[in-house]
Legacy VTK file of the C-alpha trace (Angstrom):
# vtk DataFile Version 3.0
C-alpha trace
ASCII
DATASET POLYDATA
POINTS 216 float
7.901 2.230 12.523
9.176 -0.583 10.217
12.297 -2.643 10.862
13.831 -5.253 8.704
16.633 -7.275 9.864
18.548 -9.627 7.584
15.490 -10.741 5.637
15.709 -13.271 2.976
13.048 -14.785 0.961
13.091 -18.005 -1.355
10.389 -19.358 -3.591
11.838 -22.805 -4.359
15.400 -22.362 -5.444
14.697 -18.744 -6.426
15.972 -16.232 -3.903
13.624 -13.157 -4.117
15.076 -11.097 -1.333
18.691 -11.543 0.061
19.962 -10.410 3.565
17.755 -7.262 3.310
18.139 -4.729 6.163
15.796 -1.697 6.200
14.280 0.905 8.596
11.368 3.231 7.856
10.623 5.862 10.278
7.048 7.005 11.483
5.565 9.356 9.058
8.386 8.772 6.305
7.658 8.605 2.597
9.815 6.122 0.764
9.946 5.012 -2.661
11.289 1.324 -3.499
12.484 1.110 -6.947
14.420 -1.286 -9.266
13.948 -3.340 -12.159
11.180 -5.934 -12.797
11.896 -8.959 -10.605
14.161 -6.901 -8.117
12.000 -7.954 -5.157
9.838 -4.923 -4.667
6.294 -6.723 -4.511
7.806 -9.524 -2.307
9.047 -6.801 0.139
5.933 -5.194 0.412
3.879 -8.538 0.953
6.153 -9.484 3.784
5.839 -5.963 5.350
2.020 -6.492 5.252
2.309 -9.930 6.697
1.139 -11.822 3.527
3.781 -14.492 3.912
6.772 -15.064 6.130
10.343 -14.481 5.363
12.471 -17.662 4.783
15.172 -15.932 7.069
15.303 -12.783 9.162
12.761 -10.841 11.154
10.306 -7.822 10.211
8.900 -5.605 13.103
5.973 -3.337 12.844
5.749 -0.747 15.742
7.920 -3.226 17.682
5.759 -6.216 16.887
7.603 -9.141 15.237
5.439 -10.454 12.556
6.781 -13.941 12.873
5.810 -14.205 16.600
2.185 -13.204 16.718
-0.955 -15.252 16.081
-3.115 -15.056 13.102
-5.753 -13.049 14.882
-3.377 -10.491 16.119
-1.720 -10.428 12.664
-5.126 -9.597 11.292
-5.631 -6.833 13.846
-2.327 -5.236 12.765
-3.182 -5.545 9.088
-6.246 -3.306 9.736
-3.657 -0.581 10.628
-2.170 -0.966 7.162
-3.583 0.025 3.750
-2.420 -1.874 0.612
-2.884 -0.260 -2.985
-2.532 -2.703 -5.843
-1.552 -2.028 -9.509
-4.493 -3.955 -10.926
-6.803 -2.248 -8.307
-8.460 -5.571 -6.965
-11.983 -3.866 -6.781
-14.983 -6.134 -6.534
-16.907 -5.469 -9.892
-20.121 -6.712 -8.286
-20.032 -4.054 -5.690
-20.781 -0.281 -6.216
-17.972 2.287 -5.398
-19.232 2.883 -1.916
-19.522 -0.678 -1.187
-15.712 -1.218 -2.240
-14.642 1.363 0.042
-16.721 0.385 3.064
-15.460 -3.015 2.987
-12.448 -2.519 5.519
-14.828 -0.672 7.961
-17.516 -3.505 7.725
-14.636 -6.053 8.521
-13.566 -3.844 11.595
-17.235 -3.906 12.861
-17.832 -0.155 12.589
-21.544 1.154 12.943
-23.538 1.524 9.905
-23.986 5.253 10.457
-20.275 5.800 10.951
-19.416 3.635 7.908
-21.572 5.794 5.661
-20.144 8.939 7.048
-16.549 7.906 6.589
-17.046 6.253 3.212
-18.753 9.494 1.995
-15.956 11.598 3.477
-13.103 9.653 1.834
-14.739 9.646 -1.510
-15.172 13.347 -1.426
-11.322 13.619 -0.572
-10.479 11.694 -3.724
-12.821 13.514 -5.774
-15.245 10.715 -6.370
-18.349 11.709 -4.304
-20.437 11.750 -7.530
-19.355 8.128 -8.346
-20.649 6.568 -4.998
-23.318 4.453 -6.774
-21.283 3.616 -9.867
-19.689 0.108 -10.535
-16.020 -0.097 -11.096
-16.240 -1.157 -14.711
-18.133 2.087 -15.389
-15.020 4.197 -14.178
-11.650 5.128 -15.885
-8.598 3.513 -14.926
-7.798 6.527 -12.830
-11.029 6.743 -11.030
-10.657 2.950 -10.323
-7.244 3.546 -8.711
-8.495 6.441 -6.583
-11.322 4.036 -5.336
-8.624 1.436 -4.572
-6.661 4.323 -2.675
-9.742 5.310 -0.783
-10.401 1.786 0.367
-6.890 1.472 1.505
-7.106 4.668 3.661
-10.675 4.869 4.756
-9.680 3.355 8.136
-6.881 5.757 8.652
-3.889 3.404 8.467
-0.544 3.887 10.258
1.094 2.501 7.082
0.057 2.709 3.454
1.916 0.314 1.016
1.505 0.983 -2.767
2.657 -1.568 -5.437
3.144 0.056 -8.736
-0.022 2.281 -8.166
0.508 4.204 -11.377
1.777 1.489 -13.764
-1.270 1.489 -15.889
-2.003 5.218 -15.645
-1.138 8.324 -18.086
1.241 10.966 -16.726
-1.652 13.442 -15.765
-3.515 10.837 -13.719
-0.142 9.783 -12.130
0.424 13.289 -11.036
-2.844 13.386 -9.205
-2.230 10.106 -7.620
1.055 11.136 -6.122
-0.371 14.392 -4.809
-2.901 12.219 -3.118
-0.315 9.904 -1.617
1.790 13.045 -0.425
-1.375 14.650 1.155
-1.934 11.399 3.148
1.566 11.147 4.139
1.413 14.944 5.498
-1.513 13.714 7.705
0.904 11.301 9.513
0.561 8.155 7.444
3.914 6.070 6.756
3.940 5.778 3.044
5.826 3.191 1.031
5.589 3.298 -2.775
7.091 0.554 -4.932
7.523 1.712 -8.602
9.892 1.268 -11.567
8.664 4.596 -13.073
11.824 6.818 -13.136
9.633 9.797 -13.660
8.153 9.601 -10.344
11.610 9.811 -8.854
12.650 13.005 -10.629
13.148 15.994 -8.451
11.611 14.221 -5.279
12.823 14.923 -1.933
11.649 11.620 -0.506
13.994 8.684 0.368
14.683 6.231 -2.589
15.746 2.674 -1.976
17.008 0.910 -4.886
16.613 -2.964 -5.143
18.272 -5.262 -7.602
18.017 -8.987 -7.409
16.710 -8.981 -4.011
19.363 -6.818 -2.514
19.483 -3.069 -1.636
22.224 -1.586 -4.087
21.697 2.129 -3.019
LINES 1 217
216 0 1 2 3 4 5 6 7 8 9 10 11 12 13 14 15 16 17 18 19 20 21 22 23 24 25 26 27 28 29 30 31 32 33 34 35 36 37 38 39 40 41 42 43 44 45 46 47 48 49 50 51 52 53 54 55 56 57 58 59 60 61 62 63 64 65 66 67 68 69 70 71 72 73 74 75 76 77 78 79 80 81 82 83 84 85 86 87 88 89 90 91 92 93 94 95 96 97 98 99 100 101 102 103 104 105 106 107 108 109 110 111 112 113 114 115 116 117 118 119 120 121 122 123 124 125 126 127 128 129 130 131 132 133 134 135 136 137 138 139 140 141 142 143 144 145 146 147 148 149 150 151 152 153 154 155 156 157 158 159 160 161 162 163 164 165 166 167 168 169 170 171 172 173 174 175 176 177 178 179 180 181 182 183 184 185 186 187 188 189 190 191 192 193 194 195 196 197 198 199 200 201 202 203 204 205 206 207 208 209 210 211 212 213 214 215
């Protein structure tokens, strides 16, 4: 599903990733962890195609990201969902409009957009909040809206960058249960986190980064 070969990424003189090699199988759930500045966010952004590696190659489903056109990359991104730590919701749009954005971009019919949006909000327990604005919601509710937006188009890959960083332990558990249920439906899930509590007693693969290198 995801193949990363000898990937390095420089920002000026700073090497964010160094000779990284990693494979993630279809349907796998992987945690990427390590201290702040280890390269977790950079790695997820490169997998998403939001930037090119300085050296090396990244393949998604056999497609080399550095060798496809911008339009084809956009189509590939539609098969991926991205959940951000700071939600990145549009505060001027109500919840249902935030979630339906990906479907609108894909050109789905209005009736199908309404149906899918309602179904996914019900799945994350927010069907009663469809007409609310993001700033009227709690942090945990906003994160669930962000997750609903990321998965409404049934992505093959879900990437989450510190998705529980601003949430309390109870909400964190709910979010992780939601990710696990998404994974059990066949979506490949990669979660970047520095939260050691999330990694306790997990049977999922854990990849540890430090200074841009995989150390374990």
